[in-house]
C-alpha positions in Angstrom: 84.0 81.3 115.9 85.7 78.1 114.7 89.5 78.1 114.6 91.5 75.5 112.6 95.2 75.0 112.2 96.6 75.2 108.6 96.8 71.4 108.2 93.1 70.8 109.1 92.1 73.7 106.8 93.9 72.1 103.8 92.5 68.8 104.7 88.9 70.0 105.0 89.0 73.2 102.9 85.8 72.3 100.9 83.8 71.7 103.9 85.1 74.8 105.6 84.5 77.1 102.6 80.9 75.8 102.5 80.2 76.6 106.1 81.7 80.1 105.5 79.2 80.6 102.5 76.5 79.5 104.9 77.4 82.3 107.3 79.8 80.6 109.6 83.2 82.1 109.0 86.3 80.6 110.5 89.9 81.4 111.5 93.1 79.7 110.2 95.9 79.5 112.7 99.5 78.4 112.9 100.7 76.9 116.2 97.6 78.5 117.9 98.2 82.0 116.5 95.4 83.2 114.4 96.6 84.2 110.9 93.5 84.7 108.7 89.6 84.9 108.9 87.7 83.3 106.0 84.0 84.6 105.5 81.7 84.6 102.7 81.7 87.7 100.3 78.5 89.8 100.6 77.2 91.1 97.3 80.2 90.3 95.3 80.7 93.0 92.6 79.3 92.0 89.3 82.0 91.2 86.4 82.4 94.1 83.9 80.2 93.9 80.9 82.0 92.5 77.7 82.2 95.3 75.1 83.3 93.2 72.1 81.0 94.3 69.2 79.4 97.3 71.0 79.2 99.3 67.7 78.1 96.6 65.6 76.1 98.2 62.9 77.1 101.7 63.6 79.9 102.0 61.3 81.3 100.6 58.0 84.6 100.0 56.5 85.0 101.0 52.8 86.0 98.3 50.4 89.1 100.1 49.5 90.2 100.5 53.0 93.5 98.7 52.6 94.3 101.0 49.6 93.3 104.3 51.1 96.2 106.8 50.8 98.2 104.7 48.5 98.8 107.3 46.0 100.1 109.9 48.8 102.3 107.2 50.2 103.8 106.3 46.7 104.6 110.2 46.2 106.4 110.2 49.6 108.7 107.4 48.3 109.1 108.7 44.8 111.3 111.6 45.8 113.3 109.6 48.4 115.6 108.0 45.9 
């Protein structure tokens, strides 16, 4: 397995990552001491499905939605004075 120092890894990161994707993992070392191993992800988990609008067409909002409960709210404040 290929071992590279940190400076070399920074300099050639794109090439090293491409090699890892092709199935050739590598090790990054500092002063000759291995620190991390870089390898390709196998079967990366799929991103979660977007749920925006998942109930479109299944519910309806009444035209007077912003006025619903208005009478009850007024009655609550009428006795507060």
